[in-house]
N, C-alpha and C positions, 0 to 999 in steps of 0.2 A: 525856944529856935532849933528845930532839928536838924541834925548833920549826919549827911549821908556822903559813902564814899565809894568810887566805881573806878575801874580801870578805864572806862572810856566814857563820856556823856556826850550826846548828840543834843543840839539845841534846835529845836523843830520838829514837828511830827507832821510833815507833809511827806511826798511820794518820794522825794529825795533822803530824808532823815528815816523814813521808815523801812527804803530800800537798804542803807547802811546796816540799820539795826539787824536787819534779818541777815545780811552777810555775814556781819560779825559773827552771830550768833550760830550760825549753820556751819561756816567753813573755817572758822577758828577757834583757837582755844581759850580766847579771851572770858574769863569767867564772871565778869558784872558788866550790864550796860545800864546806864542811866537816859531815857529820853524824857526832855523837859519841853513842854508845850505851852504856850500862850492862853492858849483858849480852851473851850469846854470841850473840845473834841479833839480828833484826829482829821487832818485835812480839811480844815474848814476855809481858807484861802484859795490859792491858786491851784491846790492839787483838786479842790470839789469839782463835779462832775459840771456844773454849771458855770465853772469860772475858765473853763478851756473848750477846746474843741472834740475832746475824746478822742483825739486822733493818734495812729502810731505811726510817727514819722519815719519812715524805713529811707527816705530819697528818693523811692522809684518815680513817684509824681509830683515830688516837689522841685520845681524848676528852679528855684534860685540855690540848689543844693549843686555842688561841684562834682565831679565825679569821686574826688579823692574824700569828700565830707559824706558821700552817700556811702561809700564802701565802711565808714566808721560808724554813721547811724544804722548801717544794715545790721550790722553784728549786735548793738545794744539793744536795738527793735526787736530781734531774736531773743534776747535775752527776756524780754516781756512777755513775748509769746510762750517761751518754753516755762517759764514762771507759771503763768495761768493755767496751761495745760497740765503740768505736773501734778497740780491741786486740783485739777478738775474744773475750774472756774469758766468754761465754756457756756456762754449764753447767760451768765451771772455777772462776770466782769469782763471778759473780753468777747469780741463779737466779730462776725464775718461779714462784709458788705461789698458789692462791687466798688472799685474807685478807679477814677482817671484823672488826667489832667486834659483839660478842654484848650484846644487851639483854633481862634476865630480870625478869619481873616488870612490873605495870603502868607503875611509876614509869622503869624504866630503857627500855622500849619507847616510852614517849611522849616522853622524851629524846632517844633515839635518831632518832626520827623528826623532832624538831623541829630536831635538828642535822643531819640530811640534806639538810632544806631549807637552811639558811644557807650548809652546806658544798657544794651542789651545783653550784654556778656555778665554785667554783674545781676543783671535782672533776668534771668531769661523767661521769665514767665510773662512778661509785658507782651501786651496786643496792641495792635493797630487796628482802628475803629474809625471807619469812613463813616459819611452820612447815613446811609442806607442801614448799617450796623447799629448806628445810633439811635436811629428810629425804633428799631427795636429793644435795645437795652435803656434807653434814658431818653425816651421820647420827646420830654419837655424841652429839652436843650435843642431839640429841632424845630420844632412848632411854635409858631405866636398865638395871640389872642384868638385869632380868626382860623386857628387851624391850618394854616398856610406856612409853608417850610421858611425858615430865615434864608435870606437872600446871599449871605454871605458862605464862602468855604469854611467848612470846619473838619475837625479831626480829634480824635480821642485816643491817647495813648494810656491803657489801663490793665485791669487785670480781674478776674472773677476768682472767687474762692480762697482767698487769703486772710489772715486776720488782720483786720483795719483798725477795730475800734475798741477801746479801752473807757471802764469809769475809774479815773485813777483814785478818785476818793475811796471807793470799795477796795481799790488795789492796797491803798496806804493801810487801811486798816488791816487785810489779811497779812500783809507783811508783818506787821508788830503782832498780830495773834499768832502768826508761826513761828516769829522769833521768840516767843514766850513758850512755845510748848520744847525747845530744845532744854534737854534735860541737864545737860553741862553746864547751861549759862543761865545766870540771873539777870533778866530784863523787867526793870521798872518804868514805869509811863507815869510822869506828872503831867495832869491836867490843870489848866487855871494857873499858871504858874511862869510870870515872865521874867526874865534873865535881865536884872538890871545893870549888872557888871561881872566881868571877868578879870580875874587878877592872878598873876603868875604867883604862887604859894613859895614861903621862905623854906620848904622841906623839899617837895617834889609835886611836879605837876603843877595844876592850876585849882583855883577856889574860885566857883560859880557861884555868885549872890543872886538872890531873888528876894521879895519883899518879907516872906515869913522863914524861908528855910538857906541852909549854906550847903554847898555840896563839893565834894572834891573829887579830883579826877586825874589821872596819867595822861590822858590824851583827851582832847574836845575838839569836836567838829561842829563848826555852827551851818546849819541848813533851813535858815530864817528868813530866805527871799532877801529882799533890799533892806531889812534888818542886820543880814550878815554884814552888810559894808558898813552899817551904823555901828555896829559892836566892834568890826574892826576899827573904824575912826578912834572910840574910846579909848583902845590899848594902843594907838598909836602906829597901825597898819593900814597898808592901803591908801595913806593920804594924798596919793598922786592920783586918786580915782574920786569921781563923783558918778552920782545914782540920777538918772532922768526917767522917773518911772512913765511908763506909757499903759494907758488903759485900753483894754478891747470889749469892744459892745457886742451885742448879737441881735438880731432878728428873728423872730421865731413865726412858722407858718402852723396852721391849725391841721393841715395836713400832710401825707406822705407827697410832697411834689416831684422827689428825687427818689430814685431806686437803691441810690449809694453816695459815696463821696464825689463831689465834683470841684475841682482845683483848677482856678484860671492861672495864666501865664503871669510869674511874677514881672514886674516893672523893673527892670535891670537899674533904673536910677534911683528905686526908693528901696530904704532900708528895713522896711516894712511888710509883713505877709499878705499876700494878694488875698482878695476875696475868694470864699469857698462856698459850698453848699453841703451839709453833712445832715444824714439821719441822728437825731437825738435819741439815745437809749434811754435817757429820761424822759423822754416826753413820748412814749410810744412809738420812736421811730419818726416823728414829723421832721421835716425838713427845718434846719437852722443855719441862717445865712451869717457870715460875719469872717473874722473879726474887723471892726471897726479901729482905727489907731488915735488916740487922744490924748496929750501928754496931760498928766494930772500932777499938783504938788503936794502930794501925798504918798506914801508909802503903802498903804493898805486900803482896797477897795471895799466900799458897804461897811466900814468899821469907822468908829469914832476917833477922832485926833488923827495922828501920824504927821498933821501939818508940820510942825515944826521939827520932827525927827526928818523929814524930807530935807528943810534947808540945810541942816545941820549934815546929812549925808551929801547933798548937793556939794556944799563947800563953796559956793560962789566966789570967783574972783575973776579977774582978767584972764586966765586961761580959760577958765569955763566959759566965759563970753565969748572969748574968741570961736572955741569948738561950735558954742550954738550958732554964733554967725557964720560960720563955712558950712552948717546944718541947713540954715535958713535961706542962705543966700541961692539957693538952688531953687529954679523957680518951681520945677517937679515937686520939690518935697514941700516947697512953702504953699503950693495950692492944696496938695494932700492934707497937710495939717489943718488947713483952712477948713476945706471939705469935711474932712472927719469932726472938726468941731460942730460944723452946722449939723451932722447925724445927730448929736445928741439934743437939738433944740425941737421941742413939741410942734406938730404940723409940718415944719420945713422937712423934718428928718427922713419922714417915710418917703416924700417924693423925691427928695434929691436920692435916699439909697435905691428907691426901684429903678431908677436909671442904672445904675451900676449893677445890679443884681439882674437885669433883662440882659447882662452879657452870658450868664449862664442859662437863664429861663426866660426867653424874650416875651413869652406869653402871661409872664408874671402881672398879678394885678395888685391894686391897693388893698383891698379888701382881703387878700390872702394871707398877709402878715402883717405883724405889730413889733413895737418895740420890747425887747425881751428884758422888761425889768428885774436887777437884782441879777442878771447874767453877766459873767465877764469879770476877769481879774486883771493885776498890772503885771507886767514884765518891769523889772528892774534892769533897765540897759545902761551900762556903765559910760562914761564920758574919761577919756584916759586926758589928764591934766597934762602931760607930758607932748603927747603928742597932738595935743588940741583937737581931739575927735572923738565921733561916737564909735566905740565898738560892738559890734554885734556879737550875738552869742553866749556863751557860758562865760563866766567870771571866777577863778578861784585864788585866794591868797594863799600861799604854802607858807606859813613862818619858819619853817625847820626847827620849830621849838616844842613839838607835840601840840600844835593849834593850827586849824585849816577854818577858812571862811570859803563858803559858796554861794555864788548866785547864778542859779538856774532858769533863765527865763525858756521858751519854748526852743529846741525839743527837749529840754531839761526832763519832762516826765517820762517821754520815749527813752531817754538815756541815764534813768535813774539808778538802774541795775548796773550800767556800765561804769557811771561815777562812783559808785559805792565802791566798785571792785578797785577802782583807782586809788581810792581813799584808803580802803581797807589793806591795801599793799604798802601805804606810808606808814601805818598804824602799826602792824606786825612786825615791821622791820624797827620802827622806833622804840616798842616795847617788848622787843625780844620774843616775841610767840610765833605760832606756826599758821599756815596759810594751807588748807587741804586742797590745793590746787585741782587735782583729780579730780574730786568730787566735784569742784565748782564748774570747771570743763564739762563733765558728764552731763551735769542736771541743767545747767543754763547757756552753753554756747552749743553751736552747731556748725558744722562747715557750709554744706551747700543748701539753696534753698530749693522749694520743688521744682520738678521738672516741668519745661516747657508742653503744653497740651497737643501742640504742632511743633515743628521742625522752623527753627528761628529762619532759614531761607525763604519758606511760604511767609513770615510775615514780613520780611526785605523784600519781597516781591510785591506784595500790596504798598508798602512805602514807595516804591519805584513808581506803580501805578498811578498812585496819587500826585505823586512828582510829575508823571508826565501830563496828568490833565491839567496840573497848575500851567504848565510849560505851554501847552496848548491854547488855553485860555488868555496867557501874555502873550503870545504872538498874534492871537484874535484882535484882542481889544487894547494891549497895553504896549505902548512903547519902553543887623547886635554887641581870750586874754587870760593868759595865765602868769600870774605875778609871783615870782620867789619859787625855789625851787632846792632839792637836798643839796649839798656840797659834794664834790665830785666822789669823795670817798665814803658816800654815807652808805651805799648800798654793799661796800666790802666790810662795812662794822659787823662784826659778830653778833653784836647783843645791842642792849638798850642804850639810848641815848641819856637816858635818866639818871641823875645824880643822887 
């Protein structure tokens, strides 16, 4: 049995683990990093290009983002962009498409116009597109199968010329390749190596056990999706949390129905992503619709096993039952879950999905799309047993003892470099190492985005024109998880906590 020693071990070679490896190698004086991956290659699960929407979630057109959340995701999204441009990955890993949030009907139009006014300072490049402009930019969202204009009022809030799309699978591989190029850091990748157990070492750091080898590290970060919580539970951490895996499926067209990304407005009563249409960079830009949301009793999709791992990670008891009941007693959520289950049933699925997708493309026909077999991943959504509720977003367990567990559902890929920065700061403080903050900020962060092509005032004038038209029509015809943190004195300690 081989024995390997590292300063830091990262469990999981998806985009989150790869981003951390890259940042540690390039921006710190850590000398040795081990990356342990369960499968035969980098990014075979949720970071794979077929498992996600390939979207950089900036927060500009994601209507379920608050202004505060958008200000955070804007910074981390810019990191992804700057990394790709720094290494000249344009049109190889990162791509530019027009994108918009589409409002259909009076309420959604007014909502988008209000949102534009609220978000235009943070995203000054956003533009307001009325129906006439949409005929030019995205005609399939305007016309039905007979070539007639859809009767509802519509508006798009969007942009052209931004970097919008990333093949996160390729990005993961590039991050590890570039980490290995750093001369002063040894970076080793171990594929086909499943971590069975992590134990506290009697001397210092941790022992990471696999079937064939044993690894030692001063610090361990687990970026293994839903299995992060599985391993945390094995060590007695995060026992107040359970995991509810939510699978997303897609439908693929055989042509470029849309010129860019079109997002629907999020239903505020639903804790799941709204339907959207995207150009798939792995399918010559053909439009892909999705995702659906299906609860599955396994931690990894399209991989054998993990059913028992699901039950162990769910830790079902009365509190979990209460949390699920609170979720399912909402009629909107109940109907949504049932409908998404039907989206997986042959024959029924396409016909039901067609009705939803026609909100984006009113003239969409059954023969223009198919269920995308093998596409889609799993989002490890967290259930908080103490609060007895579903917790959206990312979850991290900081043990304060040189061990971190991360679960990063969407927008985890977009936030990969930002999350890695957060973990890097804990790691260097704990180990008594150095972080080249100036180089990091110079290479990966940026203050302002691109300038608005037209003055904001002109865009707001368009908003007012659309509102005036709505008012005239109404007058004429009608009478909205982080667990654990360092001690208060952690950051003031001059060196490592290692004994």
